[in-house]
Biotite code that builds the C-alpha atoms (Angstrom):
import biotite.structure as struc

atoms = struc.array([
    struc.Atom([118.720, -11.556, 141.760], chain_id="A", res_id=1, res_name="UNK", atom_name="CA", element="C"),
    struc.Atom([120.112, -8.500, 140.027], chain_id="A", res_id=2, res_name="UNK", atom_name="CA", element="C"),
    struc.Atom([121.096, -8.780, 136.382], chain_id="A", res_id=3, res_name="UNK", atom_name="CA", element="C"),
    struc.Atom([124.791, -9.196, 135.737], chain_id="A", res_id=4, res_name="UNK", atom_name="CA", element="C"),
    struc.Atom([126.434, -6.660, 133.397], chain_id="A", res_id=5, res_name="UNK", atom_name="CA", element="C"),
    struc.Atom([126.100, -7.835, 129.818], chain_id="A", res_id=6, res_name="UNK", atom_name="CA", element="C"),
    struc.Atom([123.288, -10.284, 130.587], chain_id="A", res_id=7, res_name="UNK", atom_name="CA", element="C"),
    struc.Atom([120.402, -7.855, 130.296], chain_id="A", res_id=8, res_name="UNK", atom_name="CA", element="C"),
    struc.Atom([118.101, -7.613, 127.378], chain_id="A", res_id=9, res_name="UNK", atom_name="CA", element="C"),
    struc.Atom([114.468, -7.548, 126.662], chain_id="A", res_id=10, res_name="UNK", atom_name="CA", element="C"),
    struc.Atom([111.547, -6.317, 124.693], chain_id="A", res_id=11, res_name="UNK", atom_name="CA", element="C"),
    struc.Atom([108.089, -5.173, 125.598], chain_id="A", res_id=12, res_name="UNK", atom_name="CA", element="C"),
    struc.Atom([105.245, -6.314, 123.377], chain_id="A", res_id=13, res_name="UNK", atom_name="CA", element="C"),
    struc.Atom([101.746, -4.978, 123.814], chain_id="A", res_id=14, res_name="UNK", atom_name="CA", element="C"),
    struc.Atom([98.337, -6.406, 123.479], chain_id="A", res_id=15, res_name="UNK", atom_name="CA", element="C"),
    struc.Atom([98.746, -10.139, 122.927], chain_id="A", res_id=16, res_name="UNK", atom_name="CA", element="C"),
    struc.Atom([96.526, -12.855, 124.343], chain_id="A", res_id=17, res_name="UNK", atom_name="CA", element="C"),
    struc.Atom([98.080, -15.741, 126.217], chain_id="A", res_id=18, res_name="UNK", atom_name="CA", element="C"),
    struc.Atom([96.747, -18.894, 127.803], chain_id="A", res_id=19, res_name="UNK", atom_name="CA", element="C"),
    struc.Atom([98.262, -21.523, 130.107], chain_id="A", res_id=20, res_name="UNK", atom_name="CA", element="C"),
    struc.Atom([100.585, -23.960, 128.372], chain_id="A", res_id=21, res_name="UNK", atom_name="CA", element="C"),
    struc.Atom([103.812, -23.772, 126.371], chain_id="A", res_id=22, res_name="UNK", atom_name="CA", element="C"),
    struc.Atom([105.060, -20.373, 125.214], chain_id="A", res_id=23, res_name="UNK", atom_name="CA", element="C"),
    struc.Atom([107.892, -20.232, 122.683], chain_id="A", res_id=24, res_name="UNK", atom_name="CA", element="C"),
    struc.Atom([110.144, -17.278, 121.935], chain_id="A", res_id=25, res_name="UNK", atom_name="CA", element="C"),
    struc.Atom([112.924, -16.682, 119.443], chain_id="A", res_id=26, res_name="UNK", atom_name="CA", element="C"),
    struc.Atom([115.481, -13.893, 119.481], chain_id="A", res_id=27, res_name="UNK", atom_name="CA", element="C"),
    struc.Atom([118.946, -12.906, 118.226], chain_id="A", res_id=28, res_name="UNK", atom_name="CA", element="C"),
    struc.Atom([121.883, -12.335, 120.553], chain_id="A", res_id=29, res_name="UNK", atom_name="CA", element="C"),
    struc.Atom([123.176, -8.786, 120.446], chain_id="A", res_id=30, res_name="UNK", atom_name="CA", element="C"),
    struc.Atom([126.263, -7.063, 121.726], chain_id="A", res_id=31, res_name="UNK", atom_name="CA", element="C"),
    struc.Atom([129.271, -5.144, 120.532], chain_id="A", res_id=32, res_name="UNK", atom_name="CA", element="C"),
    struc.Atom([130.895, -5.948, 117.196], chain_id="A", res_id=33, res_name="UNK", atom_name="CA", element="C"),
    struc.Atom([132.997, -9.104, 117.506], chain_id="A", res_id=34, res_name="UNK", atom_name="CA", element="C"),
    struc.Atom([131.103, -10.409, 120.550], chain_id="A", res_id=35, res_name="UNK", atom_name="CA", element="C"),
    struc.Atom([130.917, -14.175, 120.934], chain_id="A", res_id=36, res_name="UNK", atom_name="CA", element="C"),
    struc.Atom([127.727, -15.601, 119.400], chain_id="A", res_id=37, res_name="UNK", atom_name="CA", element="C"),
    struc.Atom([126.686, -12.156, 118.047], chain_id="A", res_id=38, res_name="UNK", atom_name="CA", element="C"),
    struc.Atom([123.574, -12.570, 115.888], chain_id="A", res_id=39, res_name="UNK", atom_name="CA", element="C"),
    struc.Atom([123.009, -16.191, 116.900], chain_id="A", res_id=40, res_name="UNK", atom_name="CA", element="C"),
    struc.Atom([119.295, -17.136, 116.895], chain_id="A", res_id=41, res_name="UNK", atom_name="CA", element="C"),
    struc.Atom([118.086, -18.539, 120.220], chain_id="A", res_id=42, res_name="UNK", atom_name="CA", element="C"),
    struc.Atom([114.851, -20.463, 120.725], chain_id="A", res_id=43, res_name="UNK", atom_name="CA", element="C"),
    struc.Atom([113.378, -21.176, 124.153], chain_id="A", res_id=44, res_name="UNK", atom_name="CA", element="C"),
    struc.Atom([110.099, -22.603, 125.444], chain_id="A", res_id=45, res_name="UNK", atom_name="CA", element="C"),
    struc.Atom([108.566, -22.183, 128.892], chain_id="A", res_id=46, res_name="UNK", atom_name="CA", element="C"),
    struc.Atom([105.302, -23.524, 130.274], chain_id="A", res_id=47, res_name="UNK", atom_name="CA", element="C"),
    struc.Atom([102.897, -21.012, 131.771], chain_id="A", res_id=48, res_name="UNK", atom_name="CA", element="C"),
    struc.Atom([101.248, -22.946, 134.603], chain_id="A", res_id=49, res_name="UNK", atom_name="CA", element="C"),
    struc.Atom([98.400, -20.594, 135.480], chain_id="A", res_id=50, res_name="UNK", atom_name="CA", element="C"),
    struc.Atom([96.810, -17.365, 134.359], chain_id="A", res_id=51, res_name="UNK", atom_name="CA", element="C"),
    struc.Atom([95.082, -15.493, 137.213], chain_id="A", res_id=52, res_name="UNK", atom_name="CA", element="C"),
    struc.Atom([92.201, -13.316, 136.015], chain_id="A", res_id=53, res_name="UNK", atom_name="CA", element="C"),
    struc.Atom([93.766, -10.068, 137.221], chain_id="A", res_id=54, res_name="UNK", atom_name="CA", element="C"),
    struc.Atom([97.064, -10.561, 135.344], chain_id="A", res_id=55, res_name="UNK", atom_name="CA", element="C"),
    struc.Atom([98.222, -7.867, 132.953], chain_id="A", res_id=56, res_name="UNK", atom_name="CA", element="C"),
    struc.Atom([101.881, -8.708, 132.293], chain_id="A", res_id=57, res_name="UNK", atom_name="CA", element="C"),
    struc.Atom([103.611, -11.791, 130.915], chain_id="A", res_id=58, res_name="UNK", atom_name="CA", element="C"),
    struc.Atom([107.329, -11.990, 131.607], chain_id="A", res_id=59, res_name="UNK", atom_name="CA", element="C"),
    struc.Atom([109.646, -14.531, 129.975], chain_id="A", res_id=60, res_name="UNK", atom_name="CA", element="C"),
    struc.Atom([113.014, -15.154, 131.614], chain_id="A", res_id=61, res_name="UNK", atom_name="CA", element="C"),
    struc.Atom([115.705, -16.934, 129.581], chain_id="A", res_id=62, res_name="UNK", atom_name="CA", element="C"),
    struc.Atom([118.831, -18.033, 131.422], chain_id="A", res_id=63, res_name="UNK", atom_name="CA", element="C"),
    struc.Atom([122.351, -18.555, 129.978], chain_id="A", res_id=64, res_name="UNK", atom_name="CA", element="C"),
    struc.Atom([121.760, -22.322, 130.175], chain_id="A", res_id=65, res_name="UNK", atom_name="CA", element="C"),
    struc.Atom([118.839, -21.938, 127.738], chain_id="A", res_id=66, res_name="UNK", atom_name="CA", element="C"),
    struc.Atom([116.267, -22.684, 130.442], chain_id="A", res_id=67, res_name="UNK", atom_name="CA", element="C"),
    struc.Atom([113.168, -20.495, 130.099], chain_id="A", res_id=68, res_name="UNK", atom_name="CA", element="C"),
    struc.Atom([110.595, -19.494, 132.709], chain_id="A", res_id=69, res_name="UNK", atom_name="CA", element="C"),
    struc.Atom([107.267, -17.683, 132.174], chain_id="A", res_id=70, res_name="UNK", atom_name="CA", element="C"),
    struc.Atom([105.236, -15.831, 134.779], chain_id="A", res_id=71, res_name="UNK", atom_name="CA", element="C"),
    struc.Atom([102.238, -13.505, 134.811], chain_id="A", res_id=72, res_name="UNK", atom_name="CA", element="C"),
    struc.Atom([101.585, -10.686, 137.248], chain_id="A", res_id=73, res_name="UNK", atom_name="CA", element="C"),
    struc.Atom([99.487, -7.602, 137.916], chain_id="A", res_id=74, res_name="UNK", atom_name="CA", element="C"),
    struc.Atom([102.551, -5.337, 137.644], chain_id="A", res_id=75, res_name="UNK", atom_name="CA", element="C"),
    struc.Atom([105.691, -5.306, 135.511], chain_id="A", res_id=76, res_name="UNK", atom_name="CA", element="C"),
    struc.Atom([108.372, -7.592, 136.978], chain_id="A", res_id=77, res_name="UNK", atom_name="CA", element="C"),
    struc.Atom([111.896, -6.190, 136.611], chain_id="A", res_id=78, res_name="UNK", atom_name="CA", element="C"),
    struc.Atom([113.736, -8.960, 138.408], chain_id="A", res_id=79, res_name="UNK", atom_name="CA", element="C"),
    struc.Atom([114.736, -12.383, 137.168], chain_id="A", res_id=80, res_name="UNK", atom_name="CA", element="C"),
    struc.Atom([114.138, -15.132, 139.762], chain_id="A", res_id=81, res_name="UNK", atom_name="CA", element="C"),
    struc.Atom([116.843, -17.664, 140.588], chain_id="A", res_id=82, res_name="UNK", atom_name="CA", element="C"),
    struc.Atom([116.307, -20.893, 138.635], chain_id="A", res_id=83, res_name="UNK", atom_name="CA", element="C"),
    struc.Atom([115.124, -22.727, 141.769], chain_id="A", res_id=84, res_name="UNK", atom_name="CA", element="C"),
    struc.Atom([112.895, -19.830, 142.888], chain_id="A", res_id=85, res_name="UNK", atom_name="CA", element="C"),
    struc.Atom([109.693, -20.440, 140.921], chain_id="A", res_id=86, res_name="UNK", atom_name="CA", element="C"),
    struc.Atom([107.354, -17.979, 142.636], chain_id="A", res_id=87, res_name="UNK", atom_name="CA", element="C"),
])
């Protein structure tokens, strides 16, 4: 699924250790001045099911509904899966 205009955002963080289990994130909504919910703090938690030994990247996907999904991979993932498509 390609990102819709206005629904893209993200950060890259280096060199953190992760393990299977719940992963929580918190962020502020951005956008142009006067945007709905601008600056609102969002909290989301996803459960990382497995951590293959050759993984190098953790990707967190947060959907407009507030649902979060975490996945690990050998390469950077630049695509957000559909909610029902848990690879």
